[in-house]
N, CA, C and O atoms as a MOPAC input file, in Angstrom:
PM7 MOZYME 1SCF
protein

 N    130.47700 1    80.89500 1   109.35400 1
 C    129.65600 1    83.11100 1   109.04400 1
 C    129.32800 1    82.38300 1   107.00800 1
 O    129.74200 1    81.22600 1   107.08000 1
 N    129.17800 1    82.45500 1   106.56000 1
 C    127.82600 1    82.57600 1   105.36500 1
 C    128.62000 1    83.86300 1   105.11800 1
 O    129.20900 1    84.50900 1   105.98500 1
 N    128.53400 1    84.21300 1   103.47000 1
 C    128.59400 1    84.78300 1   102.30600 1
 C    127.71800 1    86.18800 1   102.10200 1
 O    126.51000 1    86.17600 1   102.33800 1
 N    128.29400 1    87.22100 1   101.71600 1
 C    127.24200 1    88.46100 1   102.55300 1
 C    126.05600 1    88.12500 1   101.18300 1
 O    124.92900 1    88.58400 1   101.37300 1
 N    126.29600 1    87.33000 1    99.80500 1
 C    125.26500 1    86.91000 1    98.95700 1
 C    123.77100 1    86.29400 1    99.87000 1
 O    122.75700 1    86.98100 1    99.74400 1
 N    123.71100 1    85.36000 1   100.51800 1
 C    123.05400 1    84.94500 1   101.19300 1
 C    122.18800 1    86.09300 1   102.44500 1
 O    121.07000 1    85.85000 1   102.90000 1
 N    122.90600 1    87.14700 1   102.75600 1
 C    122.28500 1    87.91500 1   103.47400 1
 C    121.34200 1    88.52600 1   101.96000 1
 O    120.20200 1    88.14500 1   101.69600 1
 N    121.93600 1    89.26800 1   101.33600 1
 C    121.19100 1    89.86600 1   100.26800 1
 C    120.38000 1    89.19500 1    99.27300 1
 O    120.16400 1    89.71700 1    98.17900 1
 N    119.84200 1    87.86200 1    99.66100 1
 C    118.65100 1    87.02300 1    99.30900 1
 C    117.40900 1    87.13600 1    99.59100 1
 O    116.31300 1    87.15300 1    99.03200 1
 N    118.21900 1    87.26600 1   101.37900 1
 C    116.72500 1    87.81900 1   102.18600 1
 C    116.03600 1    89.14900 1   102.27200 1
 O    115.44500 1    89.32100 1   103.33700 1
 N    115.95800 1    90.30300 1   101.25100 1
 C    115.50300 1    91.02800 1   101.36800 1
 C    115.20300 1    91.38400 1    99.50900 1
 O    115.47900 1    90.46200 1    98.74100 1
 N    114.67400 1    92.65800 1    98.92800 1
 C    113.57000 1    92.49500 1    97.84500 1
 C    115.00300 1    92.82400 1    96.95900 1
 O    115.93000 1    93.19400 1    97.67900 1
 N    115.23900 1    92.75900 1    95.82800 1
 C    116.26300 1    93.32900 1    94.66400 1
 C    116.13000 1    94.81600 1    94.20200 1
 O    116.72900 1    95.34700 1    93.26700 1
 N    115.23400 1    95.36700 1    95.03900 1
 C    115.01800 1    96.91800 1    95.03000 1
 C    116.82700 1    97.66600 1    95.21900 1
 O    117.49800 1    96.94800 1    95.96100 1
 N    117.30400 1    98.42300 1    94.89100 1
 C    118.84300 1    99.14600 1    95.05900 1
 C    118.32700 1   100.24100 1    94.88000 1
 O    117.71700 1   100.67100 1    93.90100 1
 N    118.56800 1   100.69700 1    95.82400 1
 C    118.13500 1   102.17900 1    96.52300 1
 C    118.92000 1   103.43400 1    96.08200 1
 O    119.82800 1   103.60200 1    96.89600 1
 N    118.93700 1   104.40100 1    95.10300 1
 C    119.96200 1   104.79000 1    94.96900 1
 C    119.89500 1   106.31800 1    94.93200 1
 O    118.72200 1   106.67600 1    94.82300 1
 N    120.86500 1   107.47200 1    94.99400 1
 C    120.89300 1   108.73100 1    94.63300 1
 C    121.49800 1   109.23400 1    94.01500 1
 O    122.68400 1   109.11600 1    94.32200 1
 N    121.21100 1   110.11800 1    92.76700 1
 C    121.89600 1   110.95400 1    91.83500 1
 C    123.06100 1   111.76300 1    92.34300 1
 O    123.03000 1   111.80100 1    93.57300 1
 N    123.94500 1   112.33600 1    91.89600 1
 C    125.24900 1   112.98200 1    92.38900 1
 C    124.99700 1   114.79200 1    92.53800 1
 O    125.38900 1   115.72000 1    93.24500 1
 N    123.94800 1   114.51500 1    91.19900 1
 C    123.10700 1   115.99600 1    91.11400 1
 C    121.40400 1   116.17800 1    92.31800 1
 O    120.68000 1   117.17100 1    92.38500 1
 N    121.30200 1   115.33500 1    92.80400 1
 C    119.97000 1   114.79700 1    93.69300 1
 C    120.72000 1   116.67700 1    94.99500 1
 O    121.88000 1   117.07000 1    95.11900 1
 N    119.31500 1   117.31100 1    95.68200 1
 C    120.18200 1   118.17000 1    96.93500 1
 C    120.01700 1   116.95700 1    97.95100 1
 O    119.56900 1   115.81200 1    97.99100 1
 N    120.60400 1   117.83300 1    98.68900 1
 C    121.26300 1   116.86500 1   100.94600 1
 C    119.83600 1   116.78300 1   100.28300 1
 O    119.55700 1   115.82700 1    99.56100 1
 N    118.56800 1   118.21000 1   100.63800 1
 C    117.18100 1   117.73500 1   100.56900 1
 C    116.58800 1   117.20000 1   100.74700 1
 O    115.94400 1   117.06600 1   101.78800 1
 N    116.52600 1   116.42300 1    99.39500 1
 C    115.89200 1   114.86700 1    98.59200 1
 C    116.72000 1   114.12500 1    98.93800 1
 O    116.77900 1   113.55400 1    97.84900 1
 N    117.58200 1   113.51000 1    99.64000 1
 C    118.71800 1   112.99400 1    99.65700 1
 C    118.13000 1   112.43500 1   100.88000 1
 O    117.88200 1   111.25600 1   101.13400 1
 N    117.93400 1   113.57800 1   101.65800 1
 C    117.03900 1   113.29500 1   103.40800 1
 C    115.21700 1   113.09300 1   103.08400 1
 O    114.18900 1   112.93000 1   103.74200 1
 N    115.56000 1   113.20400 1   101.89700 1
 C    113.53000 1   112.90400 1   101.95100 1
 C    113.61300 1   111.11100 1   101.54700 1
 O    112.72100 1   110.29300 1   101.77200 1
 N    114.48600 1   110.93600 1   101.12700 1
 C    115.30900 1   109.08900 1   100.44700 1
 C    115.12800 1   108.58000 1   101.43800 1
 O    114.36300 1   107.64000 1   101.65800 1
 N    115.83500 1   109.15700 1   102.19700 1
 C    116.28100 1   108.25800 1   103.46700 1
 C    115.21800 1   107.98900 1   104.93000 1
 O    115.21900 1   107.04700 1   105.72300 1
 N    114.68000 1   108.76600 1   104.89700 1
 C    113.30000 1   108.45700 1   105.76400 1
 C    112.11900 1   107.93500 1   104.86700 1
 O    111.10600 1   107.55200 1   105.45400 1
 N    112.15600 1   107.89400 1   103.69200 1
 C    111.11100 1   107.04400 1   103.44100 1
 C    111.28700 1   106.09700 1   103.14800 1
 O    110.23500 1   105.47100 1   103.02200 1
 N    112.65400 1   105.22200 1   102.80700 1
 C    113.03700 1   104.19600 1   103.20600 1
 C    113.56800 1   103.63200 1   104.19400 1
 O    114.19700 1   102.57600 1   104.25400 1
 N    113.27500 1   104.42600 1   105.03300 1
 C    114.34900 1   104.18000 1   106.44600 1
 C    114.84600 1   103.46600 1   106.61500 1
 O    114.52600 1   102.31700 1   106.91700 1
 N    116.26400 1   104.16500 1   106.39900 1
 C    117.75200 1   103.24800 1   106.06800 1
 C    118.02000 1   104.87700 1   106.35400 1
 O    117.44600 1   105.95100 1   106.17300 1
 N    119.56200 1   104.23700 1   107.05000 1
 C    121.20700 1   105.43700 1   106.91200 1
 C    121.37700 1   105.67700 1   105.99000 1
 O    121.17200 1   106.89000 1   105.93300 1
 N    121.72900 1   105.23300 1   104.80800 1
 C    122.88100 1   105.08600 1   103.76000 1
 C    122.33000 1   104.57700 1   102.21500 1
 O    121.79900 1   103.50500 1   101.92100 1
 N    122.58600 1   105.49900 1   101.52900 1
 C    122.31400 1   105.10300 1   100.22000 1
 C    123.32800 1   105.54200 1    98.90000 1
 O    123.69700 1   106.68100 1    98.61200 1
 N    123.62400 1   104.36800 1    98.25900 1
 C    124.76200 1   104.74800 1    97.56600 1
 C    124.15700 1   105.66500 1    96.38400 1
 O    122.97600 1   105.78400 1    96.05600 1
 N    125.76100 1   106.52400 1    95.61900 1
 C    125.17800 1   107.57200 1    95.23700 1
 C    125.53700 1   107.12400 1    93.32700 1
 O    126.66100 1   107.49400 1    92.99000 1
 N    124.88900 1   106.56700 1    92.43100 1
 C    124.72100 1   106.39400 1    91.07300 1
 C    124.79500 1   107.29000 1    90.09700 1
 O    123.97000 1   108.19400 1    89.96200 1
 N    125.78700 1   107.10700 1    89.34900 1
 C    125.72200 1   108.02900 1    87.87100 1
 C    124.83700 1   108.00800 1    87.07000 1
 O    123.69700 1   107.92000 1    87.52700 1
 N    124.91900 1   108.04100 1    86.38800 1
 C    123.68800 1   108.16000 1    85.04700 1
 C    123.94200 1   107.03700 1    84.73000 1
 O    122.93200 1   106.35200 1    84.89100 1
 N    125.04200 1   106.27200 1    84.23000 1
 C    125.48500 1   105.00400 1    84.19200 1
 C    124.57100 1   104.23300 1    84.47400 1
 O    123.70700 1   103.83300 1    83.69200 1
 N    124.71300 1   103.89400 1    85.89000 1
 C    124.30900 1   102.63300 1    86.85500 1
 C    125.84100 1   103.15200 1    87.49500 1
 O    125.70100 1   102.89900 1    88.69100 1
 N    127.18800 1   103.72700 1    87.33000 1
 C    128.17100 1   103.44300 1    88.06500 1
 C    128.47100 1   104.21700 1    89.34000 1
 O    128.22400 1   105.40500 1    89.55200 1
 N    129.40000 1   102.79500 1    90.64900 1
 C    128.64800 1   103.48600 1    91.84700 1
 C    129.48900 1   104.89500 1    91.98800 1
 O    130.60500 1   104.75200 1    91.48700 1
 N    129.26300 1   106.31400 1    92.56400 1
 C    130.40000 1   107.25900 1    92.61700 1
 C    130.56800 1   107.80100 1    94.23000 1
 O    131.20900 1   108.80500 1    94.54100 1
 N    129.81300 1   106.86600 1    95.22600 1
 C    129.98900 1   107.11000 1    96.39900 1
 C    128.50500 1   106.89200 1    97.68500 1
 O    127.42700 1   106.42900 1    97.31100 1
 N    128.62300 1   107.09000 1    98.35700 1
 C    127.72000 1   107.07300 1    99.45100 1
 C    127.38700 1   107.95800 1   100.24000 1
 O    128.11800 1   108.54900 1   101.03500 1
 N    125.95700 1   108.13500 1   100.01500 1
 C    125.54800 1   109.45100 1   101.08400 1
 C    124.64400 1   109.32300 1   101.86900 1
 O    123.46100 1   109.37100 1   101.53200 1
 N    125.22600 1   109.05700 1   103.56400 1
 C    124.70200 1   108.87800 1   104.80200 1
 C    124.51900 1   109.93400 1   105.83100 1
 O    125.00600 1   111.04700 1   106.03000 1
 N    123.61300 1   109.15400 1   106.42900 1
 C    123.95300 1   110.32300 1   107.54400 1
 C    124.00100 1   111.36900 1   108.44600 1
 O    123.38300 1   112.39300 1   108.73800 1
 N    125.40800 1   110.43300 1   108.92500 1
 C    126.81800 1   111.18900 1   109.31000 1
 C    127.46600 1   112.06100 1   108.23900 1
 O    128.21400 1   112.98200 1   108.56600 1
 N    127.11500 1   111.71100 1   106.61900 1
 C    127.43500 1   113.09200 1   105.86500 1
 C    126.96900 1   114.00200 1   106.44500 1
 O    127.79100 1   114.45700 1   107.24100 1
 N    126.04600 1   114.51400 1   106.45500 1
 C    125.13000 1   115.23700 1   106.18800 1
 C    125.55600 1   116.09600 1   107.67100 1
 O    126.20000 1   117.14500 1   107.68500 1
 N    125.01000 1   115.34800 1   108.93500 1
 C    125.63100 1   115.61400 1   110.07200 1
 C    126.69400 1   116.22800 1   110.35200 1
 O    126.72700 1   117.01100 1   111.30100 1
 N    127.69900 1   116.00000 1   109.62000 1
 C    128.54100 1   116.49500 1   109.68000 1
 C    129.27100 1   118.00800 1   108.50700 1
 O    129.57900 1   119.14000 1   108.88000 1
 N    129.33500 1   117.50300 1   107.29100 1
 C    129.32400 1   118.35700 1   106.59000 1
 C    127.86000 1   119.17000 1   105.95100 1
 O    127.88600 1   119.76100 1   104.87100 1
 N    126.46400 1   119.06600 1   106.92700 1
 C    125.94000 1   120.39100 1   106.83000 1
 C    124.84300 1   120.83200 1   108.01500 1
 O    124.17100 1   121.86300 1   108.05400 1
 N    124.86600 1   120.12500 1   108.62300 1
 C    124.67100 1   120.12400 1   110.34600 1
 C    125.14300 1   121.60000 1   110.61900 1
 O    124.77200 1   122.75600 1   110.82300 1
 N    126.52600 1   120.52000 1   110.44400 1
 C    127.44000 1   121.39600 1   112.23300 1
 C    128.49800 1   122.40500 1   110.92100 1
 O    129.34200 1   123.06600 1   111.52500 1
 N    128.58300 1   122.62400 1   109.25400 1
 C    128.49200 1   123.80200 1   109.33100 1
 C    127.87900 1   125.12200 1   108.97200 1
 O    128.30900 1   126.22000 1   108.61900 1
 N    126.97600 1   124.70800 1   109.14900 1
 C    126.00900 1   125.38900 1   108.90200 1
 C    124.91600 1   125.65000 1   106.73100 1
 O    124.12100 1   126.39000 1   106.15100 1
 N    125.57600 1   124.67800 1   106.56100 1
 C    125.12800 1   124.71300 1   105.35400 1
 C    123.15600 1   124.39400 1   104.86300 1
 O    122.25900 1   124.06000 1   105.63700 1
 N    123.07800 1   124.59700 1   103.71000 1
 C    122.17000 1   124.72400 1   103.40400 1
 C    121.48100 1   123.43700 1   102.70000 1
 O    121.68700 1   123.25300 1   101.50000 1
 N    120.56200 1   122.43000 1   103.53100 1
 C    120.61100 1   121.24200 1   102.37200 1
 C    119.70000 1   121.25300 1   101.44600 1
 O    119.30800 1   120.10500 1   101.23700 1
 N    119.20200 1   122.00700 1   100.81700 1
 C    118.41300 1   122.39900 1    99.94700 1
 C    119.20500 1   122.88800 1    98.60200 1
 O    118.93700 1   122.74600 1    97.40900 1
 N    120.03900 1   123.37600 1    99.12800 1
 C    121.70800 1   124.64300 1    98.80500 1
 C    122.27800 1   123.73700 1    98.18900 1
 O    122.34100 1   124.00000 1    96.98800 1
 N    122.85200 1   122.51300 1    98.53800 1
 C    123.53200 1   122.07300 1    98.82900 1
 C    123.22900 1   120.81800 1    98.07200 1
 O    122.08300 1   120.38300 1    97.95600 1
 N    125.06300 1   119.83700 1    97.18800 1
 C    124.40000 1   118.69000 1    96.18200 1
 C    124.64500 1   117.28300 1    96.85100 1
 O    125.56100 1   117.29300 1    97.67300 1
 N    124.19300 1   116.42700 1    96.71700 1
 C    124.20600 1   115.14800 1    96.86100 1
 C    126.44900 1   115.46000 1    96.41600 1
 O    127.40000 1   115.27100 1    97.17400 1
 N    126.44400 1   115.70500 1    95.69500 1
 C    127.90600 1   115.29100 1    95.02500 1
 C    128.91200 1   115.94300 1    95.87100 1
 O    130.08500 1   115.57200 1    95.82000 1
 N    128.40600 1   117.20000 1    96.89600 1
 C    129.39900 1   118.07700 1    97.57200 1
 C    130.08300 1   117.49400 1    98.60300 1
 O    131.23900 1   117.74500 1    98.94400 1
 N    129.25100 1   116.63000 1    99.13300 1
 C    129.47100 1   116.31000 1   100.84700 1
 C    129.38600 1   114.83200 1   100.78000 1
 O    129.71200 1   114.07900 1   101.69800 1
 N    128.91600 1   114.46700 1    99.60800 1
 C    128.91200 1   112.31100 1    99.91000 1
 C    130.46100 1   112.00000 1    99.81000 1
 O    131.35700 1   112.81100 1    99.57500 1
 N    130.55200 1   110.89000 1   100.00000 1
 C    131.41200 1   110.13600 1   100.18700 1
 C    131.96700 1   109.17500 1    99.06300 1
 O    131.22600 1   108.29700 1    98.62100 1
 N    133.26700 1   109.32600 1    98.58900 1
 C    133.47900 1   109.49700 1    97.80700 1
 C    134.58200 1   108.45000 1    97.35400 1
 O    134.78100 1   108.59500 1    96.14700 1
 N    135.16400 1   107.70900 1    97.75700 1
 C    136.25100 1   107.00600 1    99.07700 1
 C    135.01300 1   105.97300 1    99.47900 1
 O    134.20800 1   106.17400 1   100.38800 1
 N    135.04500 1   104.79800 1    98.57500 1
 C    133.49600 1   104.25200 1    99.00700 1
 C    134.86100 1   102.46100 1    99.13400 1
 O    135.65000 1   102.12900 1    98.24900 1
 N    134.61700 1   101.64200 1   100.66500 1
 C    134.88500 1   100.41300 1   100.25800 1
 C    134.10500 1    99.08500 1    99.98000 1
 O    133.33600 1    98.68500 1   100.85300 1
 N    134.26800 1    98.30400 1    98.70300 1
 C    133.11100 1    97.27100 1    98.33100 1
 C    133.88300 1    96.25600 1    98.87500 1
 O    135.04800 1    96.15300 1    99.25900 1
 N    132.54200 1    95.26000 1    98.77400 1
 C    132.63800 1    93.95400 1    98.74800 1
 C    131.39100 1    93.14200 1    97.54900 1
 O    130.31400 1    93.40700 1    97.01500 1
 N    132.44900 1    91.98700 1    97.60800 1
 C    131.84600 1    90.92000 1    96.22500 1
 C    130.56000 1    89.91000 1    97.00800 1
 O    130.32700 1    89.56800 1    98.16700 1
 N    130.17800 1    89.77100 1    96.21900 1
 C    128.95700 1    88.68600 1    96.98500 1
 C    129.04700 1    86.98300 1    97.69300 1
 O    128.30600 1    86.07700 1    98.07300 1
 N    131.00300 1    87.44000 1    97.49600 1
 C    131.53500 1    85.62000 1    98.44200 1
 C    131.72000 1    86.33700 1    99.12500 1
 O    131.06400 1    85.72700 1    99.96900 1
 N    131.97900 1    87.02700 1    99.54900 1
 C    133.13900 1    87.91500 1   100.96300 1
 C    131.47600 1    87.90100 1   102.22500 1
 O    130.27700 1    88.17700 1   102.22100 1
 N    132.81000 1    87.25400 1   103.31900 1
 C    132.08300 1    86.48600 1   104.30900 1
 C    132.16100 1    87.43100 1   105.05000 1
 O    133.20200 1    88.08600 1   105.10200 1
 N    130.36200 1    87.93000 1   106.30500 1
 C    130.45000 1    88.53800 1   107.10500 1
 C    131.14300 1    89.36900 1   107.93100 1
 O    131.12500 1    90.59300 1   108.06200 1
 N    132.30900 1    87.71500 1   108.95000 1
 C    132.81600 1    88.12300 1   109.46900 1
 C    134.38500 1    89.14700 1   108.78800 1
 O    135.11200 1    89.93200 1   109.39600 1
 N    134.42000 1    88.75200 1   107.53200 1
 C    135.58900 1    89.85900 1   106.79100 1
 C    134.49800 1    91.67700 1   106.81900 1
 O    134.78800 1    92.84500 1   107.07800 1
 N    134.14100 1    91.46800 1   106.69900 1
 C    133.00300 1    92.69600 1   106.11500 1
 C    132.33500 1    93.35500 1   107.35600 1
 O    132.11000 1    94.56500 1   107.38600 1
 N    131.95900 1    92.33500 1   108.59600 1
 C    132.18800 1    93.39500 1   109.76400 1
 C    134.62700 1    94.24800 1   110.07900 1
 O    135.23200 1    95.31700 1   110.16000 1
 N    134.87700 1    92.84400 1   110.10600 1
 C    136.06500 1    93.19300 1   110.31700 1
 C    136.84400 1    94.75500 1   109.58300 1
 O    137.38600 1    95.56300 1   110.33600 1
 N    136.78500 1    94.99100 1   108.02800 1
 C    136.27700 1    95.73500 1   107.55800 1
 C    135.57800 1    97.22900 1   108.26900 1
 O    136.19700 1    98.16100 1   108.78300 1
 N    134.43900 1    97.10700 1   108.13200 1
 C    133.16300 1    98.34800 1   108.50400 1
 C    134.41600 1    98.94800 1   109.82100 1
 O    135.03100 1   100.01300 1   109.76700 1
 N    134.53400 1    97.69200 1   111.13600 1
 C    135.28400 1    97.59100 1   112.68900 1
 C    136.57900 1    98.65100 1   111.64200 1
 O    136.47600 1    99.76800 1   111.13400 1
 N    137.38400 1    97.94200 1   111.66600 1
 C    139.03200 1    99.02200 1   111.19000 1
 C    138.40600 1   100.26600 1   109.53300 1
 O    139.28700 1   100.95900 1   109.02300 1
 N    137.94200 1   100.29300 1   109.34600 1
 C    137.90300 1   101.45500 1   108.60200 1
 C    136.01900 1   102.38800 1   109.13000 1
 O    135.29500 1   103.04400 1   108.38100 1
 N    135.81000 1   102.07600 1   110.51300 1
 C    134.64400 1   103.25700 1   111.00300 1
 C    133.33800 1   103.64600 1   110.21300 1
 O    132.88900 1   104.79200 1   110.25700 1
 N    132.64900 1   102.45800 1   109.36500 1
 C    132.09800 1   102.76500 1   108.44000 1
 C    131.00100 1   102.02200 1   108.63700 1
 O    131.38500 1   100.92300 1   109.03700 1
 N    129.41200 1   102.06900 1   108.53500 1
 C    128.30200 1   101.21200 1   108.75500 1
 C    127.67700 1   100.44100 1   107.33800 1
 O    126.65400 1    99.77000 1   107.20600 1
 N    128.50900 1   100.74700 1   106.55200 1
 C    127.38300 1   100.16600 1   104.90300 1
 C    128.45000 1    99.85600 1   104.09400 1
 O    129.47600 1   100.52900 1   103.99700 1
 N    128.21400 1    98.87900 1   103.54000 1
 C    128.92900 1    98.81500 1   102.33500 1
 C    128.04900 1    98.12200 1   101.05100 1
 O    126.96500 1    97.54200 1   100.98500 1
 N    128.76700 1    98.37700 1   100.38000 1
 C    128.05800 1    98.47000 1    98.48400 1
 C    128.79300 1    96.80300 1    98.40700 1
 O    129.99800 1    96.60600 1    98.25300 1
 N    128.03300 1    96.02100 1    98.51400 1
 C    128.44000 1    94.91600 1    97.24400 1
 C    127.93800 1    94.51300 1    95.74200 1
 O    126.90800 1    94.13600 1    95.18300 1
 N    129.44600 1    94.85600 1    95.39800 1
 C    129.89400 1    94.99700 1    93.86000 1
 C    129.77000 1    93.25000 1    93.39200 1
 O    129.65000 1    92.24300 1    94.09000 1
 N    129.88600 1    93.49300 1    91.47700 1
 C    130.34000 1    91.80400 1    91.12800 1
 C    130.32600 1    92.09800 1    90.01700 1
 O    129.27300 1    92.09800 1    89.37900 1
 N    131.59200 1    92.45800 1    89.44200 1
 C    131.99500 1    93.11100 1    87.56700 1
 C    131.45700 1    94.20300 1    87.79000 1
 O    130.50100 1    94.29400 1    87.02000 1
 N    131.53200 1    95.01400 1    88.36800 1
 C    131.64700 1    96.18700 1    88.25700 1
 C    129.90500 1    96.91000 1    88.44700 1
 O    129.34500 1    97.93100 1    88.05000 1
 N    129.52400 1    95.72900 1    89.26600 1
 C    127.75900 1    96.14800 1    88.72000 1
 C    126.99100 1    96.29100 1    90.10400 1
 O    127.18600 1    95.45100 1    90.98200 1
 N    126.18400 1    97.27400 1    90.28700 1
 C    126.03200 1    96.85400 1    92.05300 1
 C    125.00000 1    96.14500 1    92.39900 1
 O    123.94200 1    96.32500 1    91.79800 1
 N    125.04200 1    95.69400 1    92.89200 1
 C    123.68300 1    94.09300 1    94.21400 1
 C    123.18500 1    94.90200 1    95.05000 1
 O    122.12700 1    94.55900 1    95.57800 1
 N    123.69600 1    96.00800 1    95.36500 1
 C    123.08300 1    95.94600 1    96.66300 1
 C    123.71100 1    96.66700 1    97.86700 1
 O    124.92800 1    96.62700 1    97.68500 1
 N    123.39700 1    97.38800 1    99.15900 1
 C    124.72000 1    97.35600 1   100.36400 1
 C    123.68900 1    96.99900 1   101.71300 1
 O    122.56400 1    97.04800 1   102.21100 1
 N    125.35700 1    96.53600 1   101.84400 1
 C    124.83900 1    95.50700 1   103.59700 1
 C    125.11700 1    96.75900 1   104.56500 1
 O    125.66200 1    97.80400 1   104.20900 1
 N    124.78800 1    96.55200 1   105.46000 1
 C    124.84600 1    97.38700 1   106.56200 1
 C    125.30600 1    96.46400 1   108.29600 1
 O    125.35600 1    95.23800 1   108.39600 1
 N    125.50000 1    97.16000 1   109.11500 1
 C    126.24800 1    96.83400 1   109.97300 1
 C    124.99600 1    95.82900 1   110.65500 1
 O    124.85300 1    94.61000 1   110.55300 1
 N    124.15400 1    96.85400 1   111.38900 1
 C    123.16900 1    95.70000 1   111.37600 1
 C    122.43400 1    94.27500 1   110.82000 1
 O    121.95100 1    93.26100 1   111.32400 1
 N    122.67500 1    94.89100 1   109.32500 1
 C    122.84300 1    93.53400 1   108.89800 1
 C    123.40900 1    92.11300 1   109.58700 1
 O    123.06400 1    90.97500 1   109.90500 1
 N    124.66900 1    93.14800 1   109.57400 1
 C    125.96200 1    92.05100 1   110.04000 1
 C    125.32600 1    90.97000 1   111.26300 1
 O    125.18600 1    89.74800 1   111.21400 1
 N    124.97700 1    92.04800 1   112.47800 1
 C    124.75500 1    92.18500 1   113.41300 1
 C    123.56200 1    90.95400 1   113.55100 1
 O    123.49800 1    90.04300 1   114.37600 1
 N    122.82900 1    91.22500 1   112.64100 1
 C    121.70500 1    90.07500 1   112.84700 1
 C    121.82900 1    88.86600 1   111.92500 1
 O    120.74500 1    88.28800 1   112.00400 1
 N    122.49500 1    88.31800 1   111.23000 1
 C    123.28000 1    87.49300 1   111.55900 1
 C    124.63700 1    86.86600 1   112.06700 1
 O    125.05600 1    85.77300 1   111.68700 1
 N    125.30900 1    87.73800 1   113.02500 1
 C    125.81300 1    86.86200 1   114.05200 1
 C    124.65700 1    86.17100 1   115.27600 1
 O    124.56800 1    85.07200 1   115.82300 1
 N    123.76600 1    87.63000 1   115.35700 1
 C    122.92200 1    86.90300 1   116.08200 1
 C    122.70700 1    85.65400 1   116.01500 1
 O    123.02000 1    84.69400 1   116.71900 1
 N    121.73900 1    85.88400 1   114.42900 1
 C    121.08400 1    83.90400 1   114.60500 1
 C    121.77000 1    83.39600 1   114.65500 1
 O    121.59500 1    82.46500 1   115.44100 1
 N    123.77000 1    83.43400 1   113.65500 1
 C    124.01700 1    82.34100 1   114.13100 1
 C    124.93400 1    82.13500 1   115.51200 1
 O    125.93800 1    81.42600 1   115.45100 1
 N    124.68000 1    82.56000 1   116.32700 1
 C    125.12000 1    82.14600 1   117.94800 1
 C    123.77000 1    81.51200 1   118.46200 1
 O    123.66000 1    80.69900 1   119.38000 1
 N    122.67600 1    82.09400 1   117.61600 1
 C    121.54200 1    80.85500 1   118.26700 1
 C    120.98800 1    80.73100 1   118.05000 1
 O    119.81900 1    81.00800 1   118.31600 1
 N    121.85600 1    79.84600 1   116.93700 1
 C    121.63600 1    78.98300 1   116.17400 1
 C    122.32800 1    77.55300 1   117.06300 1
 O    121.97700 1    76.38600 1   117.23800 1
 N    123.48900 1    78.41100 1   117.47700 1
 C    124.51700 1    76.70800 1   118.03900 1
 C    124.13000 1    77.09000 1   119.61300 1
 O    125.27100 1    77.17700 1   120.06700 1
 N    123.50500 1    77.29000 1   120.40400 1
 C    123.10500 1    77.61000 1   121.33900 1
 C    121.56900 1    76.71700 1   121.51500 1
 O    120.97800 1    76.36700 1   122.53600 1
 N    121.31400 1    76.57700 1   120.40900 1
 C    119.95900 1    75.90400 1   120.71400 1
 C    120.73300 1    74.37900 1   119.90200 1
 O    119.97400 1    73.41600 1   119.79700 1
 N    121.82900 1    74.25100 1   119.49700 1
 C    122.34000 1    73.01100 1   118.76100 1
 C    122.65300 1    72.05700 1   119.93000 1
 O    122.36200 1    70.87000 1   120.07500 1
 N    123.50500 1    73.13600 1   120.93100 1
 C    123.61600 1    73.16100 1   121.27800 1
 C    123.35900 1    72.68300 1   122.75500 1
 O    123.97700 1    71.83000 1   123.39200 1
 N    121.97100 1    73.68500 1   123.24400 1
 C    121.25600 1    72.95300 1   124.31500 1
 C    120.27500 1    71.20400 1   124.28600 1
 O    119.78700 1    70.41000 1   125.09100 1
 N    120.49200 1    71.41600 1   122.39800 1
 C    120.21100 1    69.52200 1   121.95600 1
 C    120.57600 1    68.91200 1   122.69100 1
 O    120.29000 1    68.17300 1   123.63300 1
 N    121.71900 1    69.54300 1   121.82700 1
 C    123.22700 1    67.75900 1   122.23900 1
 C    122.60700 1    67.64200 1   123.98600 1
 O    121.84300 1    66.80400 1   124.46400 1
 N    123.29100 1    68.84800 1   124.65500 1
 C    123.34800 1    68.48900 1   126.10300 1
 C    121.74000 1    68.01000 1   126.93600 1
 O    121.75700 1    67.54600 1   128.07500 1
 N    120.66900 1    68.17900 1   126.29800 1
 C    119.79100 1    67.69300 1   126.91800 1
 C    119.46200 1    65.88800 1   126.01400 1
 O    118.42300 1    65.39700 1   126.45700 1
 N    119.95800 1    65.23800 1   125.24300 1
 C    120.17200 1    64.03400 1   124.89900 1
 C    120.75400 1    63.36200 1   125.51900 1
 O    120.94500 1    62.20000 1   125.16000 1

């Protein structure tokens, strides 16, 4: 397994985020525009204060009959956020995601947000690692 920093290097350096005072409707539009399932919520100083996900919307707006245009992100975001460092390896991230039943992990270093990884990122990395191992073994057997 490799450190999360390797996965972050494969993407553009943009950190997508929302503001706590954004409406849930605006947040949903941002998720759709970027084709992601969650975004970090940063205050005006750039400090991570939460994560907003499609799951937050479905459970805290849609199922209880609230309006996404009248509700703010800060009112429904997940504020108790688990984070990892760039040195955390993918296996540990997968274990944390599985144990805590979460799909997204912000990556932070020295209080600064570097990006966010998803369960999809981890699964793609695991699959690529397995494919490399299979290829190596096939080559070894054929030699």
